[in-house]
N, C-alpha and C positions, 0 to 999 in steps of 0.2 A: 504494500500500500504506500502511495506517495505521501510526502510530508503533511500536506494540508488537504487531504481528500475527505469528502463527506461520507462516501460509502465505506462500510467496514465496521468492525467491532473494535471499540477502544477499551483499554484497560480502565478499571473502575477503582477509584480510591475515595469514595464518599466518606466524609468525616461527620459523625453524628454528635450533636450536643447531648449532654445528659438530659434525662427526662425532666429533671427539676428546672434546668436552665431554659429548656424549650417551653415548658409550661409557663414559666414566669414571663418569657418573651411574648407568648400568646396572649397573656392577660394584660400586658403593660400598655397603658395609654401613652400618648405623646406627653412629654413633660411640659409644664406650664412655662418654662423658660425658653431659651433659644432653640429653634428647630434644628435638630441634628441632621436630618435628612435634607439634602440640599439639591437634589435632582430627581427626576423620574428614573426608574431603572432602565438600563439599556442592554438588551439581549444581543449577544455576539457569538460568533464562531459555532454555529450549530453543527452538531454531529449526531450520528445515530443514537448514541447513548450519553451524550454530553452537550453542555452549552455553558456559556459564560454570561455573567451579569455584572455590570459596573454600576456604581452608585456614588454620587458626590456626597461628602459629609462636611459639616461646618466646624468640626473639632476632632481631636484624637478619639478614635473609636475602633471597635471591631465590628464585624457584620457576618450574618449568615442568611441563608435562603431556606425558607420552609416551603415545601411543595408537595403536591399530590395530584390525583386525577379526579377528585371531587372537590367542589368549592369549599365545603365545610369539613374537609378531612385532609389537612396538609400533613400527611403522615411521615414525610421524609425531610431530613435536614442536611444541608451541606454548609461547611465552614471553610473559609479561606485560610490556608496555612502553608508555610514553606519550611521544610527541614525541621518539622516538629514544633515550630513557633507559630501560633495563630497570628495572622496578619493584622496589623493595626496601622492606621494612617490618619492624618488630619485633613486630607483633601479628597481622596478617592479610594474606594475599595473595590476589588474585583474578586468575585466568588465563582469558582469553577464548579459546576454541578455535574458530577459523573454518576449516572444511574447504574444500577446493577444489570440492566438489560436495555435493549433499544426502547426509546420513548415511543409511546403510541402516537400515531399521527391522525387517527380517526376521532380523537377526543382531545380537548385542550389540556394543557398542563397548567394547573392553578398554582400560583406562587405569590409570595410576598418576601420582601427583603427586610430584615430586622437589623438595626444598628444599635450598639450600646456604647455609651461614653466610657473612656478609660483615662485614668489619671494616675501617674506615677509620683508617689511621694519619695520612695526610694525603691531599690531593687526588690525588697521584701515587703513593701507596703504599697499595694495597688488598690485603688478605689474604682468602683464601677457605678455609673449612673443608671437611671431607668432606661430600659430599651424603648426604642421608637420604631414603628414599622410603617411601610408603605401600604397602600390598599392592596387587596388581592387582585391580581391580574390573571386573565385567561390567555395563555400563550399557545399559539399553534405553530408547530414546526413544519416546514415543508416536507412532504412525503417524497422520498427518493423514487417511489414507484407511482407517483401521481399521474393521472391522465391529463391534468391541466395545471399550469403554473403561471403565476403573474409576478413579475419583478418590476419594481419601479426604481429608477435611478434619478438622483438629484445631484447637482454640482454647483460649485462656485457661489456659495451662499454668502461668504465673506462677512458674516456677522450682521447681515441686514435683517433687522427685527421684523419689519413688515413682510418681507419676502418669506422669512421662516414661518411666520404665523400662517400665511396663506398656503405655503407648501404643506404645512401640517394638516390644514383643512382638506386639501386635495388628496393627500395620502390616505386620510381616514375615509374619504369618499370612495377612493379606488380600491381600498382593501387589498393591497398586495400581499403575497405570501412572503416575500423577501424585499427589504429596502436596501438600496445601495446609496452611500454618500460618497460620491466620486470626486473628492478632493476640493481643496481650497475652502475649507470650513471657516477659515479665519483670514485676517489680513497678515498677521504674524503672531507669534507667541513671545512677546517681549516681557520684561521683568514685571510690569504692572498688570499684566493680563492674568486671568484665571482660566487656564486651559480646560480644567474639568467642567467649568460652567459653559464655556463656548461649545464643548463637545457633547456634554451630557444634558445640559439644560439650556439649549440654544435660544429658546423663546422666552426664557426667564419665567416659566410658568409650569409648575409641577403637574398640572392637569393635562398638559400637552405632551403626551408620552408616546411619540410616534414609533419608538422601538421597544416598547414594553410588551406588546402583544404579538410581535413578529421580530425575527432576527434582523439585525443591521450588519451589512458587510461594508467595511471601510476601505477606501482606496486613497492613498496619500496624494496630496497635491503639492505643487511647488511652494505655495505660501505656507503650507502646514509644516514645512521643515525649516522655517525661518524664525529667528529670534532665540534668545538665550533659554527660553523654557520649552522649545520645540522637542527636546529630548524627553519630556514628560508624557508625550502622547502614548508611548507604549505602556504606561501605567494606567491609562484611561481607556483607550481602545486596545484591549489586551491582544498581544500577538497570537497568531495562529498557534494552537496548543502543541502542535508537533514540531514547531521550529521557532527559534529566536533569531536566527541569522537572516531569514526572509520572512519577517513577521506579517506582512500583508499580502503575500502571495497565497492564493487559495485556488484549488481546482475542485469544483463542486458540481455534483450531479443532482438536479431537481427534476424528476420525471423525464420528459423528453428533452430537457435543456441542460447543457453543460456550460458552466460559467468558469472562466479563468481570469483571475485578477492579477494584474501586473502593476508595479510601482515605477513610474517614469522618473521620479525624483525631481531634481532641479532643472531649470530651463536654460542653463548656461554650463559650459564645460567646467570641470573641477578646478582647472588652473586659473579661472577668472579671479581677478584681484578682489572682487567684492566678498569672496568667501574667506579670504585671509587664511587659506590653508585648511579650512574645516570641512571641505567637501570631498567625498569619496564615492560618488554615484556611479562612476564609470565601471569600476570593478563590481559594484553592487548589481548593475544591470547585466553584466556578463555572468554573474552567478545565477541571476534569474533565467538567463538563456539556457544554462545547463539544467536548471530545475524544470523549465518549460519542456525541454526535450523529453525529460522523464515522464512528466504527467501526461503528455500527449500520447504516450504509448500505453497508458492505463486503459484497460478495456472499458471502464465506465465512461471515460471521456471520449475515447476513440469511437465508440459505437453509439454515442448520443445522436439522435436525429438532428439536433441543432446545437451549434457551438458558437458562443459569443464571448469575446474578450472585453475586459473592462480595464481602462487605465485613464488617468487624468489628462495627460497631454496627448493630443491626437498622434497617431502613427503615420498619417498621411497629411500632406500639406497642399496648399494651393501654389500655383506657379509663382516663383520668385520669393516665396516666404523663407525666412531664415529657419534653420533646423536646430539651432542651439549647440552646434558642434564647434563654432568659432567664437572669438571674443567680440564679434560684431553683433550688437542687438541681443535679442533673446529668442528662444524657440517658439515659433507658432505651431510647430509640430516637433516631435522628438526624433531627430536624426539618429541618435544612439539607439533608441528603442526600435526604430524602423529597421535598421541594419541587422539587429540581433534577433528580433522577434517576428517581424512580418513574414519572412520566408517560411518560418515554421508554421505560423498560423495559416498561411496560404496552402502549404502542403497538407495540413491536417484538415482542410475543408471547412474552415471557419466561415460562417455566413456574415458575421457582423463584428464591429468594434464600437464600444460605447465610450465616449470621451467628453471632455469639457474644455476648460482653459481659455478658450478664445473669447468668451462672453457673447458670442453670436451663434445662435443655433443654425445648424446646417446638416445636410445629408449629402455625403459624397458617394456617388454611384460607383459600382465596380468598374475597373478597367481591364483591358486584356492582360496587362502585366500583373494587376493586383485585383483579382475577382472577389473582393471583400467589401461589403457596404460599411461605411463609417458614419455614425450618428453622433453629432456634437451638440451638447446641451448649451443653454444660454448663460446669462450672467446674473449678478446679484440684485440688480434693481428689479422691482416688480414687473416693469414692462419688458425686461429681458428674460426673466426667469422661466424655466421650463421643467417639465418632467419627461423622462424617457420611459416608455412602457414597453415591456416585452411580455407578450402573451403567447405561450406555446402549448400545444395540445397534441395528444396522440389517441386517436379513436379508431378501433378496428384496423390497426396497423397502418392507419393513414395519419401522417404527421403534418402539422402546419404551424406556422409562427407568424405573428404580426408585431412589428416594431414601429412605434409611433413617438413623435415628439409633440407634446402639447404645451400650451401656455397656461397661465394661472386661471384663465377663464374656461379651460377645458377645450379650447379650439385646437384642432389638429394642424400643426405646421408642416410636418413631414410624416410620411408613413410608407412602409414597405412590407408587403406580404411575401412569405416564403412557402411555396407549395411543397407537399410531401414528395413530389416526383423526384426532386433532386436527391432526397435521402433514400428513397426506395431504389432508384437507379444505382446509387452507390452500394446499397445493401446487397443488391442482387448482381453486382459486378457489371452493370450496363454502362 
């Protein structure tokens, strides 16, 4: 099994709280003082028998997840710990929930996150505050054997509050099985920023929980890697659980659709003086090329009726646009990624690439040399913002897919349908 693959059985190391602690947490109301829970929960990295949940907190705390398959019976508990020490943090906590068997996909997973304040007087004198909990959410994980799958991708939100609120409304109306945030969540992560709030509570409203009832897949943008606090992202959007070296590369199979997520990194060469020697994206992209070669050979990816790649910076540009491989200007498309990844995606029969970065929505049709559609989402202002929808289905051995780019009013700007014939011909060697 490849590093970041959805299909397969993962090892299970669920850690249970004592019954006394769990019971106390279940009964505990929110304290009358400062609210400890500072974001909605964000579900990440779905696997057959595992998922991750991140939560922002306002002070030093530990956290755990209570979950079950009936709303009134949260029979299981998972706690974040590393090397025997229960995780504690004053900004964000990530809890990996590993179940003893594959999660059901025909019924929701009901869960809530419970956080408890922690205060050290000294190493032998620790004080605990009253636990506080989120509401109980009904989470549905995408079925790897689903007949229908809907994925919605957003991009280049750049902390625009109005756009984020309206995107949240559109996402809830569309009810996707999976949500993708395809880069440039921020302008940068400088010292005065709160990355955990930008990423986990982008609308500054705990009731707007767009990734509490469906998993979020994150794709790094070039703005997301800028600023002195950019290195905190991996604590907030937790890396793919099988890899820390390539934290945002994932190869996932959802019903008839295979998704491959790639990280285009910065939009200028590593030697550019603005980075002051802090950039190493060129070897990072080369490592991704090796990873990509491996995952494209996996049966679950290779045999998917439809294959779509996701990356923030486009892999195809318009004539005359700079590709980010020289010191002149910045990349309108990723020349490094195009050289390393596009030939592999072409050979593997990918139908589409989903990107952002340009702040102008467009659809690049296939060419003779590169028979892959490219869909580029819009920008951060409400009049620019878009959602990219992928709807794939497989009925009676007939596969079809529709990719659309819509604006915040639901108007279709671009669309492309993919008939089952191309897959069936490939399947039968025609």
